[in-house]
N, C-alpha and C positions, 0 to 999 in steps of 0.2 A: 500554333501546339497545335498539337492530338489533346483531345481529355477521355479520361475511361467512361464513356457514354457508350451502349450499344445501343441501335437503331431497330427495331424489329419489324419487318413487313410483311404481307399475307397471312396475319392472324385471323383466328376464326372470329365472328365478332363478340362472338360470345363469351372470348375468353378470361380470363377473370385473373384478379395481381398474386392471388393467392397461388395459383398453377403456374404463373410468372415463376411466382419466388422461389416454388419447386423447381423449375425448370435450373433455374442458375443458382442454386444451394452449395455447389461449390465452384460459385464463384465472388463471394464476399461481397455481397449487393450493400449498396447505401438505400437507394430507392429504386424505384419503379412508378412510370408515371404513364398510364394508358391512353389512349383513342382508341375507337370504334376502328380493327385493322391493322394497328399496328401498335410502337411502345418503343420506351425512352426507357433501357436502363441503366442505372448510373452505380457505377461501382465503386469499388473503395483504390482499385490498383490499373493503371494502365492493365500490367502483365495480365492480368484475368479481364480485361474485356480483350484480351486478343485471344486466349487461350478460346473463351469465351466464343467467338464468333468463328473463330478454328473449329473447333466440334460442333455448332449448334447450326452454322448455314450449309441449308438446305435438308434438313433432317425433318423429318414428318409429325409434328408436333397438331395432335386434335385434327386428323384430316389433312391439313394444310401443310402444303413445304417451303418453311417461313424462308426469311431472307432478309441475315446478318451482315452489320456491317459498321465498323465504328464509322461513330458520328465526328463531323468536320466542321466545328463552329462556324470556320472562315469560307466554306464549298457550302454545305448543304441550306438548306432552308429554316431560318430561323425560326417564321414564319410558324413551326411545325411547333413548334415548344411553348408549354407553358411560361406563366409569369415566375413562378415558381422555377420553373430548371432553369431558367439564364441566370438567376440568381447564385445557384448552385453554379452554373459554370465563371459566373466571376468571379467568384469568390474564388473557383479552383487557380482564375489567370493572376491573383491577385499575390 
């Protein structure tokens, strides 16, 4: 099952949550979890996650070309996620 989570890589290390909320303002964000150089954007609907990936993948964001993709909990490494994000995934799957 795909979840409305966008995994973004190649972010500048000084990227703030505020700038990410601004980048995703058109896509109905639930929450954002950041790590240096990457983040997970949890959206409220899958169609918004797909639209965000289509529009934002490969754009220049603060001097870096970002890589966006739909997070697949069955394939991607769950070790990258925080405990809070894993709880959100469990709630979505229930």
